[in-house]
C-alpha positions in Angstrom: 0.0 -0.1 0.0 1.2 3.4 -0.9 1.9 6.0 1.8 -0.2 9.2 1.3 2.1 12.4 1.6 1.9 15.8 0.1 4.5 16.8 -2.4 6.4 19.7 -1.3 7.6 22.8 -3.6 8.0 26.4 -3.9 6.3 28.9 -6.2 6.6 32.7 -7.0 3.9 35.0 -6.1 1.5 35.5 -9.0 3.3 32.9 -11.2 2.2 29.6 -12.7 3.6 26.2 -11.8 3.7 22.8 -13.6 2.5 19.8 -11.4 3.9 16.3 -12.3 3.2 13.0 -10.7 3.3 9.3 -11.3 -0.4 8.4 -10.6 -1.4 4.8 -9.8 -4.9 3.3 -9.1 -5.6 1.1 -5.9 -3.9 -2.0 -7.5 -0.8 -0.1 -8.1 -1.3 0.1 -11.9 -0.4 3.6 -13.5 -3.5 5.4 -14.8 -4.1 6.2 -18.3 -6.8 8.3 -20.3 -9.3 5.3 -20.6 -9.1 4.7 -17.0 -10.3 8.3 -15.9 -13.7 9.5 -16.0 -12.9 13.3 -14.7 -10.5 15.4 -13.1 -10.9 18.4 -11.0 -8.3 20.4 -9.1 -8.6 23.1 -6.3 -6.1 25.6 -5.1 -6.4 26.4 -1.3 -4.9 29.0 0.8 -3.9 27.4 4.2 -4.8 29.2 7.3 -1.7 29.3 9.6 -3.9 29.4 12.8 -6.0 26.4 11.8 -4.7 23.7 9.4 -8.3 22.5 8.9 -9.3 25.8 7.3 -8.9 25.7 3.5 -9.6 28.7 1.6 -10.3 28.1 -2.1 -8.7 30.5 -4.6 -11.1 32.3 -7.0 -10.8 30.6 -10.4 -9.1 27.6 -9.2 -12.0 26.0 -7.1 -13.1 22.6 -8.4 -11.8 23.5 -11.9 -12.4 20.7 -14.4 -9.4 19.5 -16.5 -9.6 17.4 -19.7 -7.9 14.1 -19.1 -6.5 14.3 -22.6 -4.5 17.5 -21.5 -3.0 16.2 -18.4 -2.8 12.3 -18.5 -0.3 10.3 -20.5 -1.0 6.8 -21.6 2.6 5.8 -21.1 5.1 6.9 -18.5 7.2 10.2 -19.6 10.8 10.4 -18.8 12.4 13.7 -19.9 14.5 16.3 -18.6 11.9 18.1 -16.5 11.2 14.9 -14.5 14.1 14.6 -11.9 12.3 12.5 -9.2 13.5 9.1 -10.7 14.2 6.9 -13.7 10.6 5.7 -13.9 8.7 8.7 -15.2 5.5 10.4 -14.8 1.8 10.2 -16.4 0.2 13.4 -15.1 1.3 16.9 -16.1 -0.8 20.1 -15.4 0.6 23.6 -16.0 -1.7 25.9 -14.0 -3.4 28.5 -16.1 -3.0 31.9 -14.2 -4.0 34.1 -17.2 -7.3 35.0 -15.8 -7.1 34.4 -12.0 -3.8 34.4 -10.0 -3.4 31.1 -8.0 -0.8 32.3 -5.5 -1.5 35.8 -4.5 0.3 36.2 -1.3 4.1 36.0 -0.9 4.7 34.2 2.5 1.4 32.1 2.0 1.1 28.4 1.9 -1.1 26.8 -0.6 -2.4 23.3 -1.2 -3.2 22.2 -4.9 -5.5 19.3 -4.6 -6.2 17.0 -7.6 -9.2 14.6 -7.6 -9.3 12.0 -10.3 -12.5 10.0 -10.6 -11.7 6.8 -12.4 -14.0 4.8 -14.7 -14.1 1.9 -12.1 -13.0 2.2 -8.4 -12.4 4.8 -5.8 -11.5 8.5 -6.2 -7.7 9.1 -6.4 -6.5 12.2 -4.6 -3.1 13.7 -4.5 -1.9 17.1 -3.3 0.9 19.6 -3.6 2.0 21.8 -0.5 3.4 25.1 -2.0 5.1 27.7 -0.1 4.8 31.1 -2.0 8.0 33.6 -2.2 
């Protein structure tokens, strides 16, 4: 069984970011476009005084993504993936052209992805972003 953990990174204030991951289903198989029914993401600002308070960022709240834009049918291994020699199958460049996603320098944000598979349980993964 895989251990759930946030992926930590740093982002510039009012900038975009690219999120990459190797996403597997409950049986440990890499997902592909056919296996996914829908994908949504939300960017939350975290409250320092109460970590259970998540404030959704306007324009990035339960936003729908097209699986053909962010999920690969085979694992990708290129110069931008430096985690391991296996590769990634999910890549999303956050669109901030209409709404900034990380408006506060010094803020901490969570980018949460929810993938609904054709069969099986929802897949959730998160990025913990410190904004500078």
